[in-house]
N, C-alpha and C positions, 0 to 999 in steps of 0.2 A: 719882576719881570712879566711881561704881558705874553700872550700866547703868539702875537704876530712877531715876537723877537725870538722865538723857539723854532728854528727850521731844522728839520731832520731830513735828510736825504731828497733836499730840494737840489735836484741837478739837472741840466739841459745837456742834451747830446745832440748837437746839429740842430737838426728841425723838430726832433722829438723832446716834448716837454714831460718828465716823469710827474707822477702824482706826489706832493710832499705831504707830510703829517698836517701841516696846517690847513690844507685843503680839505680835510676830512671833517665835515660839519659835527658828527658825534665826539671827535676828539675836543675840538674847539670849545663846543657846549660844556663838556665834562672838565674841562681844564678851567674854564670861568667859573664854573660851579665850584669847584674845589678851592679857589681863591676866596670866593663869597662865603663859604663855610668857615673857613680859616679865620676870617674877619670876625664872624659871629661868634664862634667858639673862643676866640683870643679874649674876649670880654667877660668870660664866665670866671667864677670863683674857682679857687685851685681844686677843691675837691670834684666839681663838677668836671672839670678841664681833664683832670687826671683819671676819671673813671669814664664817663660817657663821651665826653669831648674828644679824647684822643681816639677813641674806637670811631665815632662818626667822621673825623677828619681823615683817619687813614682808609675806612672804607670809601669816601668820596675820592680821595687822592688816587686810590686803586682803579677807579673807572678809566680815567684818563691814561695813568701808567701803564694799565693791562692793553689799551688801544695802541699806545705807542710802543709797546714791546711786540704786540702783533704785527704791528705795521714793520718793525724791524726784522721780522723773521723772513725766511727765505720761501718756504713752501706754503703751499694755499692751507693745507690742514694745519699746520702749525700757527698760521696767521689766526685762522677762524678759532683754533683753540682759545687763544688769547682774548680774542673778541668776545668769547663766551664767558670766559673768566670776568670780563668787564661787567656782564650782566648779572652774574653772581655778586659783585661788590656792590652792583646798584641795587639789589633787593636788600643786602644788608644795610646800606645806607639809609633805604626806607625805614627800616626797622629802627634805627637809631634816631633818625628825625622823629618817628613817633614816640620814642621814650623820651626825647628831648621835650617835647610838647606836653605829654602827661606829666612829666616832672617839673613843668613850668620854668624850664631853662631858657626856652626859645618863645618869641613873641609871634603872634599869629601873622603877621607880615613876613617875616623871615622863614617860618614855617611853610606857608603857603607857597613862595618862591622856591624853596628848595624841593617840596613835594611836586610842584608842577614841573620843574625841570626833570626831576627824576622819573617822572610818570610820561615824559615827552622822549627820553633818551633811547629805550628799548627800540622804538620805531627807526631812530638814526643808525643805532647799532645794528639792528636786523638788515637795514639798508646797505650797510658797510660789508655784511656777511654776504649778502645776495651779489654786490658789486663784485667782491673778491671771488665768489664761486664762478661767476660769469667771466671775468676777465683773465684770470689765471688758469693755465692748464693743469699745472701740477703744485 
């Protein structure tokens, strides 16, 4: 499933178009990264997958999952809390990516790709937090 096939809360009410999960750049980027990491880790041997691989995949999956969960929450504070959780998952993913490099489980190209996206995502998530703060009253 691609991110374009995954549509949550995409409704239109007359002339008002509501924000959809897939409109959120941070979500789309994190979702695509999670599938990329899945492909990388799926090629590892059993021990590497079972130890470091599962942790890396879970951390990266949690970034988009927390954005999605926050998006589905009603109140501004609750939404932002989950967007901030995604930042914690992002830092965890950076740690696992470093360990994968040091333990020679990941090639330089894949490491760089993951690292660069993980370093770009905080700005997108903070933009989402700021947007939520500005647009929602409560």
